[in-house]
N, C-alpha and C positions, 0 to 999 in steps of 0.2 A: 677619152681625151680628144679634144678638137685638134684639127691640123695646126691652128695657131698656137694652141697650148704646147705643142711639141716643138715649137720654134725656139732657138737659143735665147731670144729676148723675153720670153714669156715670164719666167720666174723673176728676172731682173726688173721687169716692169712693176711687179708687185711692190717694189721698194717705193715707188712713187705714191702708192696708196697707203703707206705706213703699215703694210701687212707683214713684212719680214725684215730681218736685219740684213743689211748688205753683207755679202761674203767678204768684202774688204774691211769690215769692222774689226778692230783690233781684238776685242774681247766682248763677252756678254755684258760687261759693265761699262762699255764705251759710252761716252756722253752723246746726248742728242745735240743737234740734229745729225742725220746720216747723209742727207743729200742737200746740196745747196743749189738754188735756182735764181738766176737773175732774170727779171721779168720786164718785157715791154708789152704794152697793151694799147689797143685802139678801140675807142667807142665809136661805132659806125652809125651814121644817120642816113636814112633813106631820103629820096628826093622831096618827099612831102614834110620833111623836118622831124620825123619820128625816129627814135633810137631803135635800130633793127638788129644789131649784133655787137659782139665784143670779139675782137681778134687778139690772140695772144702769140707771143714769141718767147719761149722759155729756154734759156741757155743753162745747161747743167755744168756742174763742176767737173774738172778734169778726171778726178778719180772715178766718179760714177760713170762718166762718159766712156772712159777706157774699159771699164768692166762691162758696160752694156753692149759694146760693139765687138766683143771678142767673137771670132768665128764668122763674122758677117762679110768679110772681104772675100767673096766667093771666087773672084777671078785672080786673087792674089797679086793685084797690081799695086798694092800699098795705098790705095785710095778707097773711099766709100762713096759709091754713087747713090743717087736718089732711088734707083731700082733696088739696090742692095739694102736700103733702109726702109723700104715701103712697108714690109710686113711688121717690122718693129714699130713703125709709126702707128699702124693700125691697132696693134696690141696695146700700145700706150694709151691711145685715145679711148679704146673700148674699156680698158681697165679703170681709167679715170672717171668714168661715168658713175661708178659706185660711190665716189667721193665728191660728187657734184663739181668735179673739175677744180676743186679748191677755189671756186669762184662764186661769189655771193653778191647779188645785185638787188637794189631797191630803187623804185621810182616814186618820188614824193612820199617815201616811207613805206610803200607797198612792195612786198617781195615780188621779184620777177623770176620767171622760170625760163630755162633755156631748152631749146630743141636739140636734136642730134648734131654733133660737130661736123663741120664740113671743111674742105680745103686743107686737110691735115697733111703734114709732111715733116720729115726729119732731114737735117743737114748736119754735116760734120766738118768743122773747120778749126784749125789751130788746137786740135786735141779736145774739142768740146762739141757736144751734141746740142742742137737747137731744135726744139719741137714747136712747130707753128700750126695753129688751128683756129677756126672761127666757130664761135658759139652764137647761133641765131636766137633771138628772143622768140618765145612761142607767140607772144602777142606784142608787136612793136609798140613802143610807148611814146606818147606825146607829153608826158609830164615835164614840168619845168626843172625839176632837180633829179639827178640820177647819181646814185652812189654805187661804187664797185669796191668790193673787198676781196683780197687774195691772201689766203693763208691756209696752213694745215692745222686743224684743231689739236692734233697730237704733237705738233712740232717735230715730227719725224723728218719732214721736209722743210727746209728754211727757204722761204720766198722773200726776195727783196727787189723792189723796183730798181731798174737801172738808174745810174746817175743822170742828172740833167732834166730839164723840163720836158724833153721829148720822150721821156719814159712812158708817158700816157698821151696819146693823141686823140683828137676828136675829128674824125673825117666826115665832112659834109654837114657839120654842125651849123645851125642858124647863126647869123651875125649877133655878136654880143655875148655869146656863151663863154663862160670862164670855168677853168678847172683848178682845183686845189689838190695837190698830191701830199699825202702823209705817209712817211716811211716809219717802220718800227725802229726803236732805239737799238743801237748795237749792243750785243751781249759781251761782257768781258770774258776772256778766255778762261780765267780762273773760276768764274761763276758757271760757265758752261760745263766745265769739267766736273763740277759737283753734281750736275744733273745726270745721274746714272740711269741705266735701264731699270733698276729696281724702283727708282723714284717715279719714272713714267708708268711703270706697271701699276703702281699704287694709285695712279690718276686715271685708270681706265674709265672711259665714259665721260671724263671731264673735258673742259674746253681750254686747257692750258695754253694752247697756241694762239688764243685770242689776244694774248699780250704782244704778239708779233704780227699784227695785221698791217698789210699794205692797203691803203685806202685812197681812192680818188673821188672827189665830189665835183660833178659838173652841174653848173647852174646857168640856166638860160632865161633871158628876159620874157 
């Protein structure tokens, strides 16, 4: 087992990848999703007008956040510093690679690949964790349209763009670029409760979470 795997946050991180049921789940039949994430994203352009990266800030629900930070306040001062969260941030980012960071991009219809994440960090405020990281495109794109989708195919993790038009920004974009944000329709509580673990087990390998895609389309002249 690696040094990171022995850290308190390692097993908890697996919840982000839909690999395990959170210890906070009420029962094996508890309804999906298990983790809720509010997303803010930034499509970053380089000086020559090409799309070079996507920056994310993911804020997790209070229940997951509380579970994830147990035992991380090493100096027992009642606060969580960036230094105390640095290893958990690294484990989160490394684990998310297996799931493509739940981030899927196309430029003029062509799939875009991301390189290794950079500038990753965790912060803890008002009982919620926020994971920030940058995904550089392996090949910066100068295509006129760029689409970004964020979702978990298994719907173990529920992603939702933050409210407002600034949920997705376009930093350094050429003049005249416009963005269109599409959020998934909310799921009624009664409908969600009917979606048990057995239901999702039967859907192994499917793309059920595609019904809950967060999408932004950036179009430039």
